[in-house]
C-alpha positions as CSV (number, residue, x, y, z in Angstrom):
1,X,-5.9,-8.3,16.6
2,X,-3.6,-9.6,13.9
3,X,-1.1,-7.6,11.9
4,X,-1.6,-8.2,8.1
5,X,0.6,-7.2,5.2
6,X,-1.7,-6.1,2.4
7,X,-0.9,-5.4,-1.2
8,X,-3.0,-2.9,-3.2
9,X,-2.3,-2.6,-6.9
10,X,-3.0,0.4,-9.0
11,X,-2.2,2.4,-12.2
12,X,-1.1,5.9,-12.7
13,X,-3.3,6.7,-15.8
14,X,-1.6,10.1,-16.4
15,X,1.8,9.2,-15.0
16,X,3.2,10.4,-11.8
17,X,6.2,12.8,-11.3
18,X,9.0,12.0,-8.9
19,X,7.7,14.6,-6.4
20,X,4.2,13.0,-6.5
21,X,5.7,9.6,-5.9
22,X,7.8,10.9,-3.0
23,X,4.7,12.5,-1.4
24,X,2.8,9.3,-1.8
25,X,5.6,7.3,-0.2
26,X,5.7,9.8,2.7
27,X,1.9,9.5,3.2
28,X,2.2,5.7,3.3
29,X,5.2,5.6,5.6
30,X,3.2,5.0,8.9
31,X,2.0,1.7,7.4
32,X,5.4,0.6,6.0
33,X,5.6,-3.2,6.0
34,X,9.3,-3.0,7.1
35,X,7.8,-2.6,10.6
36,X,6.9,-6.3,10.5
37,X,9.1,-9.4,10.5
38,X,7.6,-10.5,7.1
39,X,8.2,-7.1,5.5
40,X,11.7,-6.9,6.8
41,X,12.6,-10.5,5.7
42,X,11.0,-10.1,2.3
43,X,12.3,-6.5,1.9
44,X,8.8,-5.3,1.0
45,X,8.8,-1.6,-0.1
46,X,5.7,0.5,0.8
47,X,5.5,1.7,-2.9
48,X,6.8,0.0,-6.0
49,X,6.2,1.7,-9.4
50,X,6.8,-0.1,-12.7
51,X,7.8,1.4,-16.0
52,X,4.3,1.0,-17.5
53,X,2.7,3.2,-14.8
54,X,1.3,0.3,-12.7
55,X,2.2,0.3,-9.0
56,X,1.8,-1.7,-5.8
57,X,1.3,-0.3,-2.4
58,X,2.2,-2.7,0.5
59,X,0.8,-1.8,3.9
60,X,0.6,-3.2,7.4
61,X,-2.7,-3.0,9.2
62,X,-4.0,-4.4,12.4
63,X,-7.4,-6.0,12.1
64,X,-9.6,-8.8,13.5
65,X,-10.1,-10.5,10.1
66,X,-8.7,-10.6,6.5
67,X,-11.6,-8.7,5.0
68,X,-11.4,-6.0,7.6
69,X,-7.6,-5.7,6.9
70,X,-8.1,-5.5,3.2
71,X,-10.7,-2.7,3.7
72,X,-8.4,-0.7,6.0
73,X,-5.5,-1.0,3.6
74,X,-7.6,0.2,0.7
75,X,-8.8,3.2,2.7
76,X,-5.2,4.0,3.7
77,X,-4.0,3.8,0.1
78,X,-6.9,6.0,-1.1
79,X,-6.1,8.6,1.6
80,X,-2.4,8.6,0.8
81,X,-3.2,9.0,-2.9
82,X,-5.5,12.0,-2.1
83,X,-2.7,13.5,0.1
84,X,-0.4,13.2,-3.0
85,X,-3.0,15.0,-5.1
86,X,-4.2,11.9,-7.0
87,X,-7.8,10.8,-7.2
88,X,-9.5,7.5,-8.3
89,X,-9.4,8.6,-12.0
90,X,-5.7,9.4,-12.0
91,X,-4.7,6.4,-9.9
92,X,-7.4,3.7,-9.8
93,X,-6.8,0.9,-7.4
94,X,-7.3,-2.8,-7.9
95,X,-8.5,-5.3,-5.2
96,X,-6.5,-5.4,-2.0
97,X,-5.1,-8.8,-1.2
98,X,-3.4,-10.3,1.9
99,X,0.3,-10.7,1.2
100,X,1.1,-12.1,4.6
101,X,0.3,-12.3,8.3
102,X,2.9,-11.1,10.7
103,X,3.3,-13.8,13.3
104,X,5.9,-15.1,15.8
105,X,4.9,-18.7,15.0
């Protein structure tokens, strides 16, 4: 297994209040990239929200391959959004991409 740092972009189509953002960040905390060397060095936040309503979720996942890691990260992001009361219409996600691979090499 390899630890991947995955970025998943999205958009809050109806905005998101501070409480909703905080709930989303709490739901994402177990996969916070700061747990990895890369996330710590790059100071990657688990949730970044821009003024225009776009956001990026950055997660760490353990997987055997890049595509598996991307799929796991997307499912984690969707689950966290649901926990925060947001569905795919209020916060659609873009494609998950590998931001980095945590390695001691």
